[in-house]
C-alpha positions in Angstrom: 73.1 109.0 112.6 75.5 110.5 114.6 77.0 109.2 117.5 77.9 110.3 120.9 79.5 107.2 122.9 80.3 107.6 126.5 81.4 105.9 129.8 79.5 107.5 132.1 77.0 110.0 130.2 77.2 114.0 130.1 79.7 114.0 133.0 81.5 117.4 131.8 81.4 120.6 130.2 83.0 119.3 127.1 81.2 116.2 126.3 77.9 118.6 126.8 79.1 121.1 124.4 79.9 118.1 122.0 76.2 116.7 122.5 74.9 120.4 122.0 77.3 120.3 118.2 75.5 117.1 117.7 72.3 118.0 118.1 72.7 121.3 115.9 70.0 123.1 118.7 69.8 123.5 122.2 68.7 120.6 124.2 65.6 122.2 125.6 64.3 122.1 122.2 65.7 118.7 121.4 63.1 115.3 121.9 64.4 112.3 123.4 63.7 108.9 123.9 65.7 106.9 126.5 66.5 103.3 126.3 66.4 101.3 129.5 66.7 97.6 128.2 71.0 97.1 128.6 70.1 97.6 132.6 67.8 94.2 132.7 70.5 92.1 131.1 73.4 92.9 133.4 73.7 90.5 137.0 73.9 94.3 139.0 71.3 96.0 136.9 67.5 95.9 139.0 64.4 97.8 138.8 65.9 100.5 140.9 68.8 101.1 138.7 66.6 101.8 136.1 64.5 103.6 137.6 67.4 106.1 138.8 68.4 106.4 134.9 64.7 106.8 133.7 64.4 109.4 136.6 67.7 111.3 136.6 68.9 110.1 139.5 71.8 108.3 139.0 75.5 109.0 138.4 75.5 109.1 134.6 73.4 111.9 133.9 71.3 111.7 130.5 67.5 112.0 131.1 68.0 115.2 133.4 69.5 117.2 131.2 66.4 119.8 130.3 64.9 118.1 127.4 62.0 119.3 125.6 60.2 116.0 125.9 61.7 112.6 127.2 59.8 109.3 126.4 61.0 105.7 127.6 61.3 103.3 125.0 61.4 99.3 126.2 63.0 97.3 123.5 61.2 94.3 124.8 57.9 95.4 124.4 58.4 96.0 120.7 58.1 93.1 118.9 54.4 93.0 120.6 53.7 96.2 118.8 53.0 97.1 115.4 55.7 98.8 113.7 53.5 101.4 112.4 53.4 102.6 116.0 56.6 102.8 117.4 58.5 103.8 114.2 57.3 107.0 114.1 58.1 107.7 118.1 61.6 106.8 117.3 61.6 109.0 113.6 60.4 112.1 116.0 62.9 111.9 118.4 66.1 114.1 118.3 68.1 111.7 120.2 68.2 108.3 122.1 69.5 108.4 125.4 70.8 104.3 125.7 71.4 103.3 128.8 74.6 100.8 130.4 74.1 97.4 131.9 74.9 94.1 129.1 75.8 95.3 126.0 75.0 91.7 124.4 71.6 91.8 126.0 70.9 95.3 124.4 72.7 94.3 121.1 69.7 91.0 121.0 67.1 93.1 121.8 67.9 95.8 119.0 68.0 93.4 116.5 65.1 91.2 117.8 62.8 94.4 118.2 64.0 95.8 114.9 65.1 99.4 115.9 69.0 97.9 114.7 67.4 97.7 111.4 66.0 101.2 111.5 69.5 102.9 112.3 70.9 103.2 108.8 67.7 105.5 108.1 68.2 107.8 111.1 70.5 110.1 109.3 69.7 113.2 111.8 69.4 111.2 115.0 72.0 111.6 117.9 72.5 107.8 119.8 73.9 108.9 123.3 75.2 105.7 124.5 76.2 104.8 128.3 78.9 102.6 128.8 76.9 99.3 126.8 75.0 101.6 125.1 78.5 102.7 123.9 80.0 99.1 123.6 76.8 97.7 121.5 77.8 100.1 118.5 81.3 98.3 118.0 82.4 95.5 116.1 83.2 92.9 119.3 83.1 93.9 123.1 85.7 91.4 124.1 85.3 88.4 126.4 85.9 90.0 129.5 82.8 92.1 129.2 80.4 88.6 128.3 78.1 88.4 131.2 74.5 87.3 129.2 75.1 84.7 127.1 73.7 85.6 123.5 71.5 82.6 121.7 74.1 82.9 118.5 77.2 83.2 121.0 80.7 84.3 121.0 81.6 89.1 121.7 79.8 90.0 118.5 77.7 93.7 118.5 76.4 95.7 115.9 79.7 97.0 114.2 78.2 100.4 113.1 81.8 102.0 114.1 84.6 99.6 113.2 86.7 100.3 116.9 85.7 98.7 120.3 85.5 100.4 123.6 87.0 99.7 127.0 84.5 102.3 129.4 85.5 103.4 133.0 88.9 103.2 132.5 90.8 103.6 136.1 87.4 103.8 138.0 87.9 103.4 141.7 84.6 101.0 142.3 86.6 98.5 139.0 89.6 97.4 140.5 89.6 95.0 137.0 89.6 98.4 134.7 93.2 99.1 134.8 94.8 100.1 132.2 97.0 96.9 132.2 93.9 95.1 132.2 92.8 97.4 129.0 96.0 96.5 126.9 95.5 92.7 127.7 91.7 93.3 126.5 92.8 95.1 123.5 95.5 92.7 122.8 92.9 89.7 122.3 90.5 91.9 119.9 91.6 92.5 116.3 90.9 96.4 114.9 91.6 99.7 116.9 90.2 100.3 120.4 90.0 102.8 122.9 89.8 102.6 126.4 88.2 105.5 127.9 87.5 106.7 131.6 84.4 108.3 133.1 85.1 111.8 131.6 85.6 111.0 128.3 83.5 110.4 125.0 83.7 109.6 121.6 81.3 111.5 118.5 81.0 109.6 115.0 79.8 111.7 112.7 80.0 111.0 108.6 82.9 108.7 109.3 84.6 111.3 111.4 85.9 109.9 114.9 86.9 112.3 117.6 87.9 112.0 121.1 86.2 114.5 123.6 88.2 114.3 127.1 88.6 116.2 130.3 90.2 112.8 131.4 92.7 110.1 130.2 92.2 107.3 127.5 93.8 105.6 125.2 93.6 104.1 121.4 95.1 100.7 121.1 95.6 100.2 117.3 95.7 97.0 115.4 
């Protein structure tokens, strides 16, 4: 699987170009599924926010980029559907667009639905994460970002990558997301960790990690 881990979606030309490179073809020739699930788990999530994400009317560009086709994959529904139905939907998609919200809620339903188990076989699929949709791929999100409490407790996510992510660095509406806050957060997490602003994304292909940015970011080494 190829990863484009963003703080706030496809916010600038550099991130847009990185997405096209990962797809290996134009967006207009690519089939997408969007996954809104994480939005329901966060205290600030709402049905209206989910609608804005799906319809491309939010401030975090994902679904409105001009895809060849766009469908909605709601993970909480998948346990009640035969895998023979939904697995082909995922395999036929070129890209999964994963909404922000609560990373641990998303992680829980990725495991419950079976999507987490399917990921290793999706070698050519591009995963585009938005905030929590990016954090879910990391080993741990840090106690600062724990809102929804998973049944197993803790702050562990999927661990698909070996680094953690602090999104929305220095966001004007998030006074608790300063660089000093990120440094304190990183000190409590083992392993490397990136603090990224909304103009920054991280690509992961074949074990190679690159930062794409028109803003600012910092890597905290363990």
